N, C-alpha and C positions, 0 to 999 in steps of 0.2 A: 138532243140529250147530251148531258155533260159527262165528264170523266168520272168513272167509278174508281175510287181509290182502292188499290189491291189490299185485301185483308192482311192482317199482321201474321206473324210466323206461327201463331197457335191455330189459325183457321185452316180449314181444308187440309191439303197435303203439305202446307207450307213448311212445317218443321223438318220433315223428311227431305223435301226438295232442297231446302237450304243446306242441310247436313251433307247431302250428296254433292251439291255444288261446291261446298267448301272442301270436301274430300277430293273431288276431281281437280279442283284448282291447285291443289298441292303439286300436281305434275308440272305446273307453270315454273317451278323452281328448277326444272331440268332443262338447261339451255339447248341441248341437242333435240329435245322434243318441241320446245316452243317455236323455234324457227319454222319448221315444216307446218306446224299448226297455224301460225300467222299467215304463211303463204296460202294454205288451203282456205283460210277465212277470207283473205284478200281476193283470191280467185273467185270466191263465191259472191263478191260484191256486185258482180254484173258483167265485168269485162269478158270473162270466159264465155258467158252465155251469148253476148252480142257477137263475139268472134265465131262461135259455133253456128249461130243463125246466118252469118254471112258466108261461111265456108260450106255448110251442108248442101245448099243448092248446086254448088260447083262440083262437089264430090258425087252427088247423086242427082243428075239432071231430071230423072224421071219422077222421083217422089220427094226429093229434098225440099222443094219449095213448099209443099204441103206440110212437111214436118216443121219447117221454119215458121210458117204461118201459125201452126198450132202452138209452137213455143212462144211466139209473140203474143198471141191472144191470151194464153194461160198466164204468161208473165204479167201482162197488164191487169188481168182479173186478180191475180194474186197480190199485186201491189195495192190495189184498192182494198182487198179483203184484209190484208195484214195491217195496213195503216189505220183502217177503220177500227179494227179490234184493238190495236195498240193504244190508240187515243181514247177509246171507250173504257178499256180496262185500267190503263195507267199503272201497270206494275213496274216499280223501279227495278233497274238492273242490279244484279248481285253486287257489283263493285260499289254501288251506292248504298245498298241496304245491309250488307253482311260484313261485319268486321273481319279482317283477315283476307278479304278478296279485293284484288286490285285489277284494273283493266290493263291487260298486256298489249292492247292495240285500241285505237279510238273506236268508239261506238258511232254508228251512222245516224242514230236517232236516240231519243230520250228513254223510251220504254222497252221492256224486254219481252212481253208476251204478245204474240208468239214469235218464234225466231223466223225472220224473213229469209235469212240465208238458207236455213234448213228447208223452209217451205219451197223456195225456188229450186234448190238442188234436187229435192225429192221429186217435184213435179216434172222437172226436165229429165231426170233419170227414168221416170215412168215412160215419158214420151220417147226418149232415145232407145230405151229397152224394147219398146213395142216396134218402132220403125227399124231399128238396127240391133237385133239381139246380140250380135258379136261384140258390141261395146258395153253391154249390160254389166259385166263384172267391173270394168273400170268406172262406169257411171255410179254404181252402188258403193264402190270403195270410196269414191270422191264424196258421196253423200255422208258416209260414215265419218270421214275426216272432217268435213265441214261441221257436222253435228257435234262431234267431240271437241273440236276446236272452239266452238262458241261457248261451251261450258268451261273448259280448261282455261281459256283466256279471260274468264271472269265477266263475260258479257251476257250470259243466259243461264237460267236454271234448267235442269233436265226436263221439267214439264213444258217449258217454252219450246224446247227442241222437239219433244214428242208431239206437241200441238202443231208445230210447223210441219213435221213429217206427215202426220195424219191428214192435214189439210192439203199438202202437196200430192199425196196419193189420191185424194178425192178429186182435186181439180185436174190432175193429169189423167186419171181414169175417165172422168166425165168428158174430157176433150177427145179421148180415144173413142168412146161410145158415140159421141156426136159426129166425129169424123167418119166413122163407119156408116152411120145413118145417112150422112151426106153423100157417101160413095155409092149408095144403093140406087 
């Protein structure tokens, strides 16, 4: 199947989504806000997740390896999911399609729907919250920062971020259910 070109701004929720992206992107003019958002976005590129997957088994020799394996499998599944959807849908990024929005940091790929950064951050927050409830507040704060950063930095629409978050909740939740079934 070929790429489906994303409908124009009059279709579906496009007009509201674009207006919200433009509104949130105005925060990119605040230099004290942009720096931390770029940092959150870059941490969501993958390096933080790889580091956590290496560290967790050392910090928790009993259950850490299983958590790391779940994160690895979910991460791999999510890469396949979001790349397939991105290529199929072909939605242009806001900085390419919306006058007044510029990319504040480079995009890792061409298309915007769904947000892979938000997808991974959410799925890993689900897993980390399940295995280590004490880190849940920090994990979910990081998810919020990544999600907001992707919109403010001009890389995603709110619906891209919402789709990534919902998919991450689903894949993280499925991993937990399957993990519990394997433990029986």
